[in-house]
C-alpha positions in Angstrom: 35.2 83.9 72.5 35.1 83.9 76.7 31.6 83.4 76.9 31.5 80.6 74.2 34.1 78.9 76.3 32.2 79.5 79.5 29.0 77.8 78.1 30.8 74.8 76.9 32.6 74.4 80.7 29.3 74.1 82.6 28.1 70.8 83.3 24.8 69.4 81.7 21.5 69.2 83.6 19.4 66.1 83.6 15.4 66.1 82.5 14.6 65.7 86.3 17.2 68.1 87.1 14.1 70.7 88.6 12.4 68.1 90.3 16.1 67.3 92.5 16.0 71.2 93.1 12.7 71.0 94.3 13.3 68.3 96.6 16.2 70.0 98.3 18.9 67.5 96.6 22.9 68.6 97.2 23.7 68.9 94.2 27.2 67.6 92.9 29.1 67.5 89.8 29.7 63.6 87.9 30.2 62.8 84.8 30.2 66.4 83.6 26.5 66.6 84.4 24.8 68.5 87.8 23.2 65.5 90.0 21.5 64.7 93.0 24.1 63.4 95.8 21.3 63.2 98.6 18.3 65.0 99.4 17.4 66.9 102.4 14.5 64.7 103.9 16.2 61.4 104.1 20.3 61.6 103.5 22.4 58.7 102.4 22.2 55.9 105.3 18.0 56.5 104.7 18.3 56.7 101.3 20.8 53.6 101.2 17.9 51.3 103.7 15.3 52.4 101.5 16.4 50.4 98.7 17.9 47.5 100.5 14.3 47.1 102.5 11.5 48.4 100.4 12.3 50.7 97.2 13.9 53.5 96.0 14.2 56.0 93.1 17.4 56.9 90.9 17.5 59.5 87.7 19.7 58.0 85.6 19.2 59.9 82.8 22.9 61.2 82.6 23.9 57.4 81.2 25.0 57.6 77.6 22.8 55.4 75.0 24.2 54.1 71.5 22.0 52.3 68.9 23.6 50.1 66.6 21.6 49.0 63.6 22.5 47.4 59.8 23.6 44.7 58.1 26.8 44.0 60.2 25.7 45.4 63.6 26.2 41.7 65.7 29.3 41.5 63.9 30.4 45.3 64.8 29.3 44.7 68.2 30.8 41.5 68.7 34.4 43.4 67.6 34.1 46.3 70.0 32.9 43.8 73.0 34.4 41.4 75.3 31.4 39.5 76.0 30.1 36.7 73.3 26.7 38.1 71.9 26.4 35.7 68.8 22.7 34.5 68.4 21.3 36.5 71.5 17.8 36.6 71.9 15.7 39.4 71.4 15.4 40.7 74.6 18.7 39.4 76.5 21.1 41.9 78.0 24.5 41.7 78.3 27.5 43.2 80.6 30.8 43.6 79.6 33.6 45.9 78.8 35.0 47.6 75.4 39.0 47.3 75.6 42.0 49.2 74.0 44.4 46.7 72.0 46.2 46.5 75.2 43.6 45.3 77.0 43.0 48.4 79.2 39.4 49.6 79.9 37.4 51.8 77.2 34.3 51.6 79.3 32.1 48.9 80.9 28.8 49.0 79.3 25.3 46.9 78.8 24.3 45.5 75.6 21.0 45.4 74.9 19.3 42.8 72.0 16.6 44.9 70.6 15.3 43.2 67.5 17.5 41.3 64.3 20.2 43.7 63.6 19.1 46.2 66.8 21.3 46.5 69.4 20.8 49.4 72.4 24.4 49.9 74.2 24.0 51.9 77.7 27.5 54.3 78.5 28.7 55.8 81.4 28.4 59.5 81.1 31.7 60.6 82.4 33.1 58.7 78.6 30.0 59.3 76.6 32.5 61.8 74.2 35.3 59.3 74.6 32.9 56.2 74.0 31.3 57.8 71.0 34.7 59.2 69.5 36.0 55.0 70.1 33.1 53.8 68.8 32.9 55.8 65.4 36.5 55.2 64.9 36.1 51.3 65.0 33.5 51.3 62.8 35.2 51.7 59.6 34.2 48.5 57.3 30.7 47.3 58.9 27.4 48.2 57.2 25.8 49.7 59.9 23.8 52.5 61.4 25.1 53.9 64.6 23.8 56.6 66.4 24.5 58.4 70.3 21.1 59.0 71.5 22.4 60.0 74.5 20.4 63.4 74.6 17.0 62.2 73.4 17.1 59.5 76.4 15.7 60.0 79.8 15.9 57.3 82.4 15.2 56.2 86.1 16.1 53.6 87.7 13.3 51.8 90.3 15.5 49.3 92.9 14.7 47.2 96.0 12.6 44.6 97.0 8.9 46.4 96.2 10.3 47.5 92.7 8.1 45.2 90.9 4.7 46.0 92.8 5.8 49.7 92.4 6.4 49.2 88.7 3.3 47.6 87.4 0.9 49.4 90.6 2.0 53.3 89.9 3.5 53.4 86.8 1.2 50.6 85.3 4.0 49.3 83.4 3.6 45.5 83.0 7.1 43.8 83.9 6.7 40.6 85.7 7.6 38.4 83.2 11.0 40.1 83.1 14.0 38.0 84.4 17.1 39.4 85.1 19.0 40.6 82.4 15.9 40.8 80.1 14.5 44.2 78.5 11.5 45.0 76.5 9.8 47.5 74.3 6.6 48.9 75.1 4.6 51.3 72.8 2.2 53.7 74.5 -0.7 55.4 72.7 -0.8 59.0 73.2 -3.3 61.0 71.4 -5.0 60.1 67.6 -3.0 62.5 66.0 0.3 61.5 67.8 2.6 58.5 67.3 2.9 56.0 69.9 5.5 56.4 72.4 8.0 53.9 72.8 9.8 52.8 75.7 12.0 50.3 77.0 12.2 48.8 80.2 14.7 46.0 81.5 15.3 44.3 84.9 18.6 45.3 85.5 20.2 48.2 88.4 23.2 49.1 90.3 22.5 48.0 93.7 22.6 44.4 94.3 18.7 44.3 94.7 15.7 43.4 92.1 14.6 46.4 90.4 14.2 47.7 86.9 15.5 50.8 84.5 12.9 52.8 82.3 14.3 54.5 79.2 11.9 57.1 77.2 11.4 60.6 75.8 11.9 63.4 78.7 8.4 64.0 78.8 7.6 60.6 79.9 10.0 60.2 82.6 9.3 63.2 84.3 5.6 62.1 84.4 7.2 58.9 85.7 9.4 60.4 88.6 6.4 62.7 89.6 4.1 59.6 89.9 6.4 57.8 91.5 7.2 60.9 94.1 3.7 61.2 94.6 3.3 57.5 95.6 5.8 57.8 98.4 8.6 56.1 96.9 12.0 57.8 98.4 14.2 59.8 96.0 18.1 58.6 96.2 21.0 60.2 95.1 25.0 59.7 94.0 26.0 59.1 97.6 23.5 55.6 98.3 23.7 54.6 94.9 27.7 54.3 95.4 27.8 52.6 98.4 25.0 50.1 97.2 26.6 49.2 94.5 30.0 48.8 96.8 28.3 46.7 99.1 27.8 43.8 96.1 31.2 44.3 94.3 30.1 46.5 91.4 33.0 48.1 89.2 32.8 51.8 89.0 34.8 52.9 86.1 37.6 55.3 87.0 37.8 53.8 90.2 37.8 49.4 89.9 38.4 50.0 85.6 40.2 52.3 83.7 42.3 52.4 80.5 45.2 50.8 83.5 42.8 48.5 84.8 41.9 46.0 82.6 38.9 43.6 83.1 41.2 41.0 84.1 42.7 42.6 86.8 39.0 43.7 88.1 38.2 39.9 88.6 35.8 40.2 85.9 37.3 37.7 83.6 33.6 35.9 83.8 32.7 39.0 81.1 35.3 37.9 78.4 34.9 35.3 76.3 38.0 34.5 75.2 36.8 31.5 72.5 35.2 34.2 70.5 37.0 34.9 67.3 38.1 38.1 67.7 37.3 41.5 69.4 39.3 44.3 70.4 41.8 43.6 72.9 41.4 39.8 72.9 45.1 39.3 72.6 46.7 41.3 75.2 44.0 40.3 77.9 44.4 36.8 77.0 48.0 36.8 77.6 47.5 38.0 80.8 45.0 35.9 81.8 47.6 32.6 81.1 50.4 34.5 82.7 48.7 36.0 85.6 48.1 39.9 85.9 50.6 41.9 88.2 48.1 43.3 90.2 44.5 41.9 91.2 41.3 43.7 93.0 40.4 42.5 96.0 38.0 43.0 98.8 39.8 44.1 102.5 37.8 44.3 105.5 39.1 46.2 108.6 39.5 44.7 111.8 39.1 48.5 113.1 36.1 51.3 112.8 38.4 53.4 110.5 37.4 54.0 107.3 39.3 53.0 104.0 39.1 55.4 101.3 39.8 55.9 97.1 44.0 56.6 96.9 44.6 55.1 100.2 48.1 52.8 100.6 47.8 49.4 101.5 50.9 47.5 102.7 51.7 43.9 103.3 52.6 43.1 107.0 56.1 44.3 106.7 55.2 48.1 105.9 56.2 47.7 102.4 53.0 49.2 99.2 51.4 46.8 97.5 48.6 48.6 96.2 46.1 51.7 96.6 42.1 51.2 97.9 39.4 52.1 94.7 36.5 52.6 97.0 35.9 52.2 101.0 33.2 52.9 103.1 31.9 51.8 106.2 29.4 49.1 104.4 25.7 50.4 106.1 24.1 46.9 105.3 26.8 44.7 107.4 28.6 47.4 109.6 31.9 46.6 108.7 34.6 49.3 107.7 35.5 47.5 104.2 37.2 48.4 100.6 38.2 47.1 97.0 41.7 47.5 96.5 44.2 46.9 93.9 47.1 45.2 95.1 49.8 43.0 94.0 48.9 39.8 93.4 50.9 37.6 95.3 48.6 39.0 98.5 45.3 38.8 96.8 44.6 35.3 98.2 42.0 35.4 100.8 42.9 35.6 104.4 45.8 37.4 103.8 47.1 40.1 106.5 47.6 43.3 105.0 47.5 46.9 106.7 45.9 50.0 105.1 47.4 53.6 105.6 44.5 55.9 107.0 46.1 59.6 107.4 49.3 59.0 109.9 48.1 55.4 111.0 48.2 52.0 110.0 44.9 49.7 110.5 45.5 46.0 110.3 43.3 44.2 108.0 42.7 41.1 106.0 41.8 40.0 102.1 38.3 39.1 101.5 35.3 38.5 99.1 34.6 41.6 97.0 31.0 40.8 97.4 30.5 42.6 101.0 26.3 41.9 101.3 24.7 39.4 99.6 23.0 39.9 96.1 18.9 40.0 95.9 18.3 39.7 92.4 15.4 37.6 90.8 16.6 35.2 88.4 
């Protein structure tokens, strides 16, 4: 029994784990997986700037994938998803959330329209088991085939201004015709006695730069990784993945979204379509939007070089606590000490002066937009 429990407690490894070890990655636990934080040949700053200036390669095989097919597939996704996919064209991708009845966030996710009555849902690694149980719980009464395909798919992200050229030239995958937040399926022939290999490629990412995410079998993803590394593409870890997404105001579940932080509080109301007939959490979110949330997620720029971290207390100018930092860094691309913070709504107006308690000192700053760096997506 002790051996069984020990095995159950071990973290998972993606299909690229040995590749990370060979590149000298610093491995950390994230979302139940052993993942690379950074690589010895570069480091977080160099990896970050590679994505901003050229191109970088991420292992995102830890993400979860769920397929929804069948007569009621669209109706089911509409029921659990805050965004509106009604009549979506094949190849379109939507960002949104799944919410509890009280409006709290189950997870944020991407919904791919793969075909008529055929959807591909991409969920966060740390929430796979929770999300899967929640999806199954709310599938009653829908004529659908719901499958958790997280263990089948490997996934890489190729991000940066040179991503399009690299994907086409190095991997031989046509992607120029894809607009931002669109996808396509590609059937790659193998041999005469094997079935074609189906992969998915999408023009999406989590960095604020142009880029692509590619899903396929473990063997295919390993082959893609090897080709890209051989071509000189910089491998990038979770460290710069976080600094990159933070600079452009993209949320991380557990920091800017949670069971206690609704999409309205997080400033993501544009992805909550209250004109839809129904979805789980609609009434609570409509009430919160109408009345205004008690707390709001804001950006804060410090006037000093001190770095605010997750959990640090935000104070008003009278020294009273008004909230907490959710994510904070010295933003590499803009050379400023900034953070996102969940604070009392009355202090959320732009240019409102606030303070942040950093250890035993208090540092002044002001409320700014959450997007600290201009996004460079291809529209």
